[in-house]
C-alpha positions as CSV (number, residue, x, y, z in Angstrom):
1,X,0.0,0.0,0.0
2,X,2.9,2.4,0.6
3,X,3.7,2.8,-3.2
4,X,0.1,3.8,-3.8
5,X,0.1,6.3,-0.9
6,X,3.4,7.7,-2.1
7,X,1.9,8.3,-5.6
8,X,-0.8,10.4,-4.0
9,X,1.8,12.6,-2.5
10,X,3.7,13.0,-5.8
11,X,3.9,16.2,-7.7
12,X,2.3,14.5,-10.7
13,X,-0.8,13.9,-8.7
14,X,-1.0,17.6,-7.9
15,X,-0.6,18.5,-11.6
16,X,-3.3,16.0,-12.7
17,X,-5.9,16.7,-10.0
18,X,-5.3,20.3,-8.9
19,X,-4.2,21.9,-5.6
20,X,-7.5,21.7,-3.7
21,X,-8.0,18.0,-4.1
22,X,-4.3,17.2,-3.6
23,X,-4.1,19.2,-0.4
24,X,-7.1,17.4,1.0
25,X,-5.7,14.0,0.0
26,X,-2.3,14.8,1.5
27,X,-4.0,15.9,4.8
28,X,-6.0,12.7,4.9
29,X,-2.9,10.5,4.3
30,X,-1.2,12.4,7.1
31,X,-4.0,12.1,9.6
32,X,-5.6,8.7,8.6
33,X,-2.4,6.8,7.8
34,X,0.9,8.4,8.8
35,X,0.0,9.9,12.2
36,X,-1.9,6.8,13.3
37,X,0.9,4.5,12.3
38,X,3.6,6.6,14.0
39,X,1.6,7.1,17.1
40,X,1.0,3.3,17.3
41,X,4.8,3.1,18.0
42,X,4.2,5.0,21.2
43,X,1.1,3.1,22.3
44,X,1.8,-0.5,21.2
45,X,4.8,-2.3,22.7
46,X,4.9,-4.7,19.7
47,X,4.8,-2.0,17.1
48,X,8.2,-1.0,15.7
49,X,8.6,2.0,13.4
50,X,8.2,1.5,9.7
51,X,10.9,3.1,7.5
52,X,8.4,3.5,4.6
53,X,5.9,5.4,6.8
54,X,8.7,7.7,7.9
55,X,9.5,8.3,4.3
56,X,5.9,9.2,3.6
57,X,6.1,11.6,6.5
58,X,9.1,13.2,4.9
59,X,7.2,13.8,1.7
60,X,4.4,15.4,3.8
61,X,6.9,17.6,5.6
62,X,8.0,18.8,2.2
63,X,4.5,19.3,0.8
64,X,3.8,22.3,-1.4
65,X,0.9,23.1,0.9
66,X,1.6,25.1,4.1
67,X,-1.1,23.5,6.1
68,X,0.1,20.0,5.3
69,X,3.8,20.9,6.1
70,X,2.9,22.5,9.4
71,X,0.7,19.6,10.5
72,X,3.3,17.0,9.5
73,X,5.9,19.0,11.5
74,X,3.5,19.1,14.5
75,X,3.1,15.3,14.3
76,X,6.9,14.9,14.5
77,X,7.2,17.4,17.3
78,X,4.6,15.6,19.3
79,X,6.4,12.2,18.9
80,X,9.7,13.8,19.7
81,X,8.1,15.3,22.9
82,X,6.8,11.8,23.8
83,X,10.3,10.4,23.3
84,X,11.9,13.1,25.4
85,X,9.4,12.8,28.3
86,X,9.1,9.0,28.1
87,X,5.3,9.4,28.2
88,X,2.5,9.1,25.7
89,X,0.3,11.3,27.9
90,X,1.0,12.8,31.3
91,X,1.4,9.8,33.6
92,X,1.2,7.2,30.8
93,X,4.5,5.7,29.9
94,X,5.6,4.8,26.4
95,X,4.8,1.3,25.5
96,X,8.3,0.5,24.2
97,X,11.1,3.1,24.7
98,X,13.4,1.2,22.3
99,X,10.9,1.4,19.5
100,X,10.5,5.1,20.1
101,X,14.2,5.6,20.0
102,X,14.2,3.7,16.7
103,X,11.6,6.1,15.4
104,X,13.5,9.2,16.4
105,X,16.6,7.7,14.8
106,X,14.6,7.2,11.6
107,X,13.4,10.8,11.7
108,X,17.0,12.0,12.1
109,X,18.2,9.8,9.3
110,X,15.4,10.5,6.8
111,X,14.2,13.9,7.7
112,X,17.4,15.4,8.9
């Protein structure tokens, strides 16, 4: 499914379908797929980070649409904050600190 999602984030999709639809699609991919997948790393002890999802996140952080870029950066900021505090929410520990460290390492490697 990742290649299909990546195609929705491609510049060719924007050219074919226009800015309004493309921005909506990118926001939905961010909220419905990428953010949920990445937050599962914090909440599920068995869920390791997925390099391909972090690569999708990278595309969204470099979206031509301000709203998408800002929201993608907010997602990364929230996950970084969870890693730094060791908590998903106040008083709720991360499910697997090693997986969160792997996620942060992937962010650093892929997103810079």
